[in-house]
C-alpha positions, 0 to 999 in steps of 0.5 A, spaced: 495 080 217 491 079 224 487 073 226 481 077 226 482 080 219 483 073 216 477 070 220 473 076 217 475 075 210 474 067 211 467 069 213 466 073 207 468 068 202 464 063 205 458 068 204 460 069 197 460 062 196 452 060 199 448 059 194 441 058 198 438 062 203 435 058 209 435 059 216 433 055 222 432 060 227 425 064 225 426 069 230 431 073 234 429 075 242 435 079 245 436 081 252 440 086 254 443 094 255 444 100 250 449 095 247 443 092 243 438 097 245 434 098 237 430 104 240 426 101 247 429 106 252 427 112 247 420 109 246 419 110 253 422 116 254 423 119 247 429 124 247 434 122 242 438 127 239 443 128 233 448 126 232 446 119 233 444 114 228 448 119 223 452 113 219 446 108 217 440 111 218 441 118 217 437 120 224 437 118 231 433 111 231 434 109 238 441 106 238 446 109 242 451 109 236 452 112 230 449 106 226 447 099 227 448 095 234 451 088 233 444 084 234 442 089 227 448 085 224 446 078 226 439 079 224 441 081 217 446 075 217 441 070 219 436 073 213 431 077 218 429 084 219 432 089 224 428 087 231 423 092 233 423 094 240 418 091 245 416 098 248 415 101 241 408 102 240 408 105 233 411 101 227 413 095 230 413 087 227 414 081 231 413 076 226 421 075 227 422 076 234 422 082 239 428 086 243 427 087 250 433 091 251 434 098 254 439 103 254 442 104 262 439 097 263 442 092 269 441 085 270 440 086 278 433 090 279 435 097 280 436 100 287 434 107 284 430 112 280 432 112 273 431 120 274 436 120 280 442 116 277 440 114 270 439 107 271 434 104 267 428 101 270 427 095 265 432 090 269 433 083 266 428 081 271 423 086 268 425 084 260 423 077 262 417 078 265 415 082 258 418 076 254 413 072 258 407 076 256 409 077 249 409 069 249 402 069 253 399 074 247 402 070 241 398 064 244 392 067 246 390 072 240 387 069 234 390 069 227 386 073 223 388 077 217 394 081 217 398 081 224 405 083 226 405 077 231 409 070 229 406 063 230 405 060 237 411 055 235 416 060 234 419 060 241 422 053 239 425 056 233 428 062 235 435 064 237 436 068 244 441 072 245 444 076 252 448 083 252 448 085 258 452 086 265 456 092 263 452 097 267 452 092 273 460 093 273 461 100 271 455 103 274 459 104 282 466 102 280 468 109 281 465 109 288 465 102 290 472 100 287 473 094 284 473 090 290 466 093 292 464 091 285 466 084 285 462 083 291 455 083 288 458 080 281 456 073 282 448 075 283 449 077 276 452 071 272 446 067 277 440 072 274 443 071 267 443 063 268 436 063 271 433 067 266 436 062 261 432 056 265 426 060 265 426 061 257 428 054 256 421 052 260 418 057 255 420 053 249 428 056 248 433 052 246 439 056 243 442 061 247 448 066 246 451 070 252 455 075 250 461 076 255 463 083 258 467 088 254 474 091 256 471 097 259 478 099 261 479 101 254 473 105 253 474 113 253 469 115 258 472 110 263 479 112 262 477 119 264 472 117 269 475 112 273 481 113 278 488 110 277 495 111 276 499 112 270 502 105 272 495 102 271 495 104 264 498 099 258 501 100 252 495 100 248 493 105 253 488 101 256 487 100 264 490 094 267 486 093 273 480 094 271 480 090 265 483 084 269 477 085 273 473 084 267 476 078 265 475 075 272 467 077 271 467 073 264 470 067 268 465 067 273 460 068 267 463 062 263 463 058 269 456 059 270 454 058 263 458 051 263 454 049 269 447 051 266 449 047 260 450 041 264 442 042 267 439 043 260 442 038 256 438 038 250 439 046 249 445 050 246 448 055 252 453 058 248 458 063 251 460 068 246 467 071 247 466 078 244 471 081 250 477 078 245 474 081 239 473 088 242 480 088 246 483 086 239 480 092 236 482 097 241 489 095 242 490 094 234 485 099 230 489 100 224 491 092 223 483 092 223 481 097 218 481 103 223 485 109 226 483 110 233 482 106 238 481 109 245 479 116 242 471 117 242 469 120 235 463 124 238 465 128 244 468 134 247 475 136 249 480 133 244 486 130 246 488 122 247 480 121 249 476 126 246 471 125 252 468 130 258 463 127 262 460 134 263 457 135 256 456 127 253 455 126 245 450 131 242 450 135 248 451 143 249 453 145 256 457 150 259 464 148 261 468 153 265 463 159 263 464 157 256 458 154 251 461 148 248 458 142 244 460 135 244 460 134 236 461 128 232 467 127 228 467 127 220 469 119 219 466 115 225 468 109 220 475 110 222 474 109 230 472 104 235 468 108 240 463 112 238 461 117 244 466 114 250 461 108 252 459 105 246 462 102 240 461 105 232 457 102 227 464 100 224 466 096 231 460 093 231 460 090 224 467 087 225 465 084 232 458 081 228 463 078 223 467 075 228 461 072 232 458 069 225 466 066 224 464 062 229 471 062 233 469 065 239 463 061 241 464 056 247 463 051 246 464 050 239 457 052 235 456 050 228 452 056 226 453 054 218 449 048 220 443 052 222 444 058 217 446 060 211 450 066 213 447 072 208 452 078 207 451 084 212 452 091 208 
């Protein structure tokens, strides 16, 4: 049994023996990209199609996976509802937080248009502005009758989560190379740190920052990024690119440590999801899965089942033949959903690992704040 599996079983035991239901966190406010987007991008640019959402929701619901994203599982474990996207005008309920994440978001301000390169206009700076405007509205609007807004005192009782930076890292990686991308990574970690400080001024006191995933194991990057066969490790992942991710994560960790010293009464926590996902990619079978570096939804079969000309759910002409990138029938056996994003199953295992508490730096006693609820 791997360490990850053992910790998950321990967490399940703790959940099963919990009797009361309480949590100090009354809301979650999330900032991020497609890894935690719960419908923001598709609320702004409606177009998502099947097979997205097939596993849990049975239809597309704005998540870049077959089911739920990590923040969905975290909300469920803290006995909170799924987060409504800030950009969703119909059916949203913000009494327990809001999700500012959108697919293709970057930390840095984009230097191009969505319609040119596909980069979201909702960078971290814009998400922060949305958060500030949200607080202004909560503070100003009267509380009369039924409302979808939280109490004005919610901001000091909330968990603030960040899972962003992957698009800054990968967006120009093929063109600039590792050395070229590394030049602006200090700006990325600096922006994340400054965003935490600004939310602290708004009343935030508990921050979880999830680090960058091992992108060298993702099918899309294994296909797209230039490399030699000598750059592939025994698990089928790209060595040089994963090493560069580790360098970035160390930089992020150091920046958060400095921020922690400046905000002495705040919890600024580095969450090492990189280690969790690396374990899943390297040892899928040991964690109840079957396929690590092969996408569930894609076209081409083979080692990766990924073709950059025809993305998951799309139909296009490839070499004169009309082809469709279809989903597998068993996404619960895959780490990768569409070559870039994790499956519902992998996201669930990642959430279990986070909730166990072993991937926090510094240690964060979540069990003292909340009784963890079962996640289905």
